[in-house]
C-alpha positions as CSV (number, residue, x, y, z in Angstrom):
1,M,-68.0,-1.4,93.5
2,A,-67.8,2.0,93.3
3,L,-65.6,1.9,90.3
4,L,-68.0,-0.9,88.5
5,L,-71.2,1.8,89.4
6,G,-69.1,4.5,87.8
7,T,-67.9,2.6,84.8
8,G,-71.6,1.9,84.3
9,L,-72.8,5.4,84.4
10,S,-70.1,6.5,82.1
11,I,-71.5,3.7,79.6
12,G,-74.5,4.5,79.9
13,A,-74.2,8.1,79.5
14,G,-72.2,7.3,76.3
15,A,-74.7,5.2,75.0
16,G,-77.3,8.0,75.4
17,I,-75.4,10.8,74.0
18,A,-74.6,7.8,70.6
19,D,-78.5,7.6,70.6
20,N,-79.2,11.4,70.4
21,R,-76.6,11.6,68.0
22,M,-77.9,9.0,66.3
23,L,-81.4,10.9,66.6
24,R,-80.5,14.1,65.5
25,A,-78.8,12.8,62.4
26,Q,-82.1,11.1,61.5
27,L,-84.2,13.7,62.3
28,S,-81.7,16.4,60.0
29,Q,-81.6,13.7,57.1
30,Q,-85.6,13.5,57.6
31,Q,-85.6,17.3,57.6
32,A,-83.4,17.2,54.3
33,E,-86.1,14.8,52.7
34,I,-88.6,17.1,53.4
35,A,-87.2,20.0,52.5
36,A,-86.1,18.2,49.1
37,T,-89.8,16.8,48.5
38,R,-91.1,20.4,49.1
39,R,-88.4,21.6,46.4
40,D,-89.7,19.0,43.9
41,A,-93.5,19.8,44.9
42,Q,-92.9,23.5,44.2
43,R,-91.3,22.9,40.8
44,E,-94.3,20.5,40.1
45,I,-96.7,23.4,41.1
46,N,-94.4,25.9,39.2
47,A,-94.4,23.9,36.2
48,L,-98.3,23.5,36.5
49,A,-98.7,27.4,36.9
50,A,-96.9,27.8,33.9
51,R,-99.1,25.7,31.8
52,M,-102.1,26.8,33.4
53,G,-100.9,30.2,32.0
54,E,-100.5,29.1,29.0
55,L,-103.9,27.5,28.9
56,Q,-105.7,30.9,30.2
57,A,-103.9,32.8,27.5
58,E,-105.1,30.5,24.7
59,A,-108.4,30.9,26.7
60,N,-108.2,34.6,26.2
61,R,-107.2,34.4,22.5
62,L,-109.9,32.1,21.6
63,N,-112.7,34.4,24.1
64,A,-111.4,37.5,21.6
65,L,-111.8,35.7,18.6
66,G,-114.9,34.5,19.2
67,E,-116.2,37.9,20.5
68,R,-114.8,39.1,17.0
69,L,-116.9,36.4,15.2
70,T,-120.0,37.4,17.3
71,R,-119.6,41.2,15.8
72,I,-118.6,40.1,12.0
73,G,-121.4,37.2,12.4
74,Q,-123.9,39.9,13.4
75,L,-125.3,38.2,16.4
76,Q,-127.5,39.6,18.5
77,D,-126.4,41.0,22.3
78,G,-126.7,38.1,24.6
79,E,-126.6,35.5,22.3
80,F,-123.6,34.6,22.7
81,D,-121.9,35.6,26.1
82,F,-118.1,34.5,26.8
83,E,-118.1,35.8,30.5
84,K,-121.2,33.9,31.5
85,P,-119.7,30.5,33.1
86,V,-120.3,27.1,31.6
87,G,-122.7,25.1,33.5
88,V,-121.3,21.8,34.3
89,G,-122.2,18.8,37.1
90,G,-122.2,14.9,38.1
91,A,-122.5,12.8,40.4
92,G,-119.8,11.1,42.8
93,P,-117.9,9.5,44.5
94,V,-114.8,11.9,44.2
95,R,-111.1,10.9,44.3
96,D,-107.9,12.3,44.5
97,M,-106.4,12.7,41.1
98,A,-103.0,11.2,40.3
99,K,-100.1,13.8,39.3
100,P,-99.8,11.6,35.6
101,E,-103.9,11.9,35.0
102,L,-103.6,15.7,35.6
103,D,-101.1,16.1,33.2
104,A,-102.9,14.0,30.7
105,G,-105.9,16.1,31.0
106,M,-103.9,19.4,30.7
107,D,-102.5,18.2,27.2
108,L,-105.8,17.0,26.0
109,L,-107.3,20.5,27.2
110,Q,-104.3,22.0,25.0
111,Q,-105.0,19.8,22.1
112,Q,-108.7,21.1,21.8
113,F,-108.1,24.4,22.8
114,K,-105.5,24.4,19.8
115,A,-108.0,22.8,17.4
116,S,-110.7,25.1,18.3
117,G,-108.8,28.1,17.9
118,E,-107.6,26.9,14.2
119,Q,-111.6,26.3,13.2
120,L,-112.7,29.5,14.7
121,S,-109.5,31.2,12.7
122,V,-110.8,29.6,9.3
123,L,-114.4,30.7,10.3
124,E,-113.4,34.2,11.2
125,S,-111.2,34.3,7.4
126,L,-114.2,33.0,6.0
127,L,-116.6,35.8,7.7
128,F,-114.5,38.5,6.9
129,N,-114.6,37.2,3.1
130,R,-118.4,37.2,3.2
131,Q,-118.2,40.8,5.0
132,L,-116.0,42.1,2.2
133,D,-118.7,40.7,-0.1
134,M,-121.4,42.4,1.2
135,N,-119.6,45.5,1.7
136,A,-119.2,45.8,-2.3
137,V,-123.0,45.3,-2.5
138,P,-125.1,48.2,-2.7
139,S,-127.3,48.2,0.5
140,R,-127.6,51.9,2.0
141,A,-129.2,55.2,0.8
142,P,-126.7,58.0,-1.1
143,I,-127.7,60.5,1.2
144,A,-128.9,60.8,5.0
145,N,-132.4,61.6,6.5
146,S,-133.7,62.2,2.9
147,Y,-136.9,60.6,1.2
148,I,-137.6,59.3,-2.4
149,T,-139.4,62.2,-4.5
150,S,-139.0,59.8,-7.7
151,G,-139.0,56.1,-8.4
152,F,-137.9,54.0,-10.8
153,G,-139.4,53.1,-14.2
154,G,-141.8,54.8,-16.1
155,R,-142.9,58.2,-15.4
156,A,-143.8,61.3,-17.1
157,D,-141.0,63.5,-18.2
158,P,-140.8,66.7,-15.9
159,F,-139.9,68.6,-18.6
160,N,-141.9,67.8,-21.6
161,G,-144.6,65.6,-19.8
162,G,-144.4,62.9,-22.1
163,A,-143.9,59.4,-21.2
164,A,-140.2,58.7,-20.4
165,F,-138.2,56.0,-18.4
166,H,-136.5,56.6,-14.9
167,K,-133.4,54.9,-14.7
168,G,-133.1,55.6,-10.8
169,I,-134.4,56.9,-8.0
170,D,-134.5,60.2,-6.9
171,F,-134.0,61.6,-3.3
172,E,-134.6,65.0,-1.7
173,A,-131.7,67.2,-0.8
174,D,-130.2,70.9,-0.7
175,V,-127.6,72.1,-2.3
176,G,-124.2,71.2,-0.9
177,D,-125.5,68.1,1.0
178,P,-123.3,65.0,1.3
179,V,-123.7,62.4,-1.2
180,L,-122.8,59.3,0.2
181,A,-121.0,55.5,-1.7
182,V,-123.5,52.9,-1.0
183,A,-120.7,50.2,-0.9
184,D,-117.0,50.0,-1.0
185,G,-115.6,50.6,-4.8
186,V,-113.1,52.3,-6.6
187,I,-114.1,55.8,-8.6
188,S,-114.6,54.5,-12.4
189,Y,-115.9,58.0,-13.7
190,S,-115.7,61.7,-12.3
191,G,-116.9,64.3,-14.4
192,V,-119.7,65.9,-16.9
193,R,-122.4,63.5,-18.3
194,S,-125.3,65.2,-21.0
195,G,-128.2,65.3,-18.8
196,Y,-126.6,64.2,-15.8
197,G,-124.5,67.4,-15.0
198,N,-121.8,66.5,-12.7
199,V,-121.9,62.6,-12.0
200,V,-119.7,60.2,-10.1
201,E,-119.5,56.4,-10.7
202,I,-118.4,53.7,-8.4
203,D,-117.1,50.3,-9.5
204,H,-117.8,47.8,-6.9
205,G,-115.9,44.6,-8.7
206,N,-118.3,42.4,-8.5
207,G,-120.7,43.5,-11.3
208,Y,-122.2,46.3,-9.7
209,T,-121.8,50.0,-10.9
210,T,-123.5,52.7,-8.9
211,R,-124.2,56.4,-10.7
212,Y,-124.9,59.7,-8.3
213,A,-125.6,62.6,-10.6
214,H,-126.7,66.1,-10.6
215,N,-124.3,67.3,-7.9
216,S,-123.1,70.7,-7.4
217,R,-119.3,69.4,-6.7
218,L,-117.3,66.3,-7.3
219,L,-115.0,65.5,-4.4
220,L,-112.9,62.7,-5.4
221,K,-110.9,61.3,-8.7
222,V,-110.9,58.3,-10.9
223,G,-109.2,55.4,-9.7
224,E,-109.4,56.6,-5.5
225,L,-110.9,53.9,-3.3
226,V,-113.5,54.7,-1.3
227,R,-115.6,53.1,1.7
228,A,-119.3,52.6,2.0
229,G,-120.8,55.8,3.8
230,Q,-117.6,57.7,2.2
231,E,-119.0,61.1,1.0
232,V,-118.2,61.5,-2.6
233,A,-119.8,64.8,-3.8
234,K,-122.3,67.9,-3.1
235,A,-125.6,67.3,-3.9
236,G,-126.6,69.8,-6.4
237,S,-129.1,70.7,-9.3
238,S,-126.2,70.3,-12.4
239,G,-127.6,68.9,-15.8
240,R,-131.1,68.3,-16.8
241,S,-132.8,68.7,-13.3
242,T,-135.6,71.0,-12.1
243,G,-134.1,71.7,-8.6
244,A,-131.7,70.1,-6.2
245,H,-131.7,66.2,-5.4
246,V,-129.6,63.2,-5.4
247,H,-130.3,60.8,-8.7
248,F,-129.0,57.4,-8.1
249,E,-128.9,54.6,-10.1
250,V,-127.7,50.7,-10.0
251,W,-126.2,49.0,-12.7
252,E,-125.5,45.1,-12.5
253,N,-123.5,43.2,-15.1
254,G,-124.4,46.4,-17.7
255,R,-128.1,46.3,-17.1
256,V,-129.5,48.8,-14.8
257,V,-131.8,47.8,-12.4
258,N,-134.2,49.2,-9.5
259,P,-132.3,50.9,-6.8
260,K,-135.1,49.6,-4.4
261,Q,-134.3,46.5,-4.0
262,F,-130.8,47.1,-3.0
263,L,-131.9,50.2,-0.3
264,S,-134.5,47.4,1.2
265,Q,-131.9,45.1,2.3
266,Q,-131.3,47.7,5.1
267,S,-134.1,47.6,7.9
268,P,-133.1,50.9,9.6
269,L,-133.5,52.7,6.1
270,Q,-136.8,51.6,5.4
271,A,-137.7,53.5,8.4
272,T,-136.6,57.0,7.2
273,L,-137.3,56.4,3.4
274,K,-140.8,57.5,2.4
275,I,-142.3,58.2,-1.0
276,K,-143.8,61.9,-1.5
277,G,-147.2,61.8,-2.8
């Protein structure tokens, strides 16, 4: 009897040990599976993070491009705010999103970003070309903080008193004041012309040429590039002149035209230009 009892206990203990080993093996296997699942999940998260980083970089590029377009297109402040969140909404119910659906959504978003970027790039090119065209059209005064002393057209000749046709506009100036290019272009003449004294002329490459006369000194040579607002001469009273001033002419396709129509394109200029009585 004692022998049978000892044998039974031994068998029971052996079975318990076997069960424990089996449980430990199962636990170890489950832990390995959980670890593998975590690694797979982390790989998926890392892949999504990489995709998100790409989309964020594309979003930043589009924002920067949009800001450039805002400046080029001269949109008003607050008219286009790239930092302001976009308003969205919608009714429920809400459900969990499967990974294939998320991947498909991110693919679509990436395609939309790419298409938007291409469209904005084309728009930027068009606006830049338009800006170049605008920069080559006379649209500012040839001297800062001045006023008009003699307008375009018929007037009494300041020397002989008879009727005369004034081909440009005269601006009040002191000797040595900076004479400024009114648009981008190339110096087409720099020298002395009869009656005009020291003259500089700028070809703007679009049918327009501007002339700045009676200067005391010329600063640029023929063939040099010039930007709108760049100093091209020093004001003076050379040539047929009663005193220091800037004589300014605009020629369109070989025909002299009234410069006032171009000066009025800049609203801030209107506040500073006054006809002297």
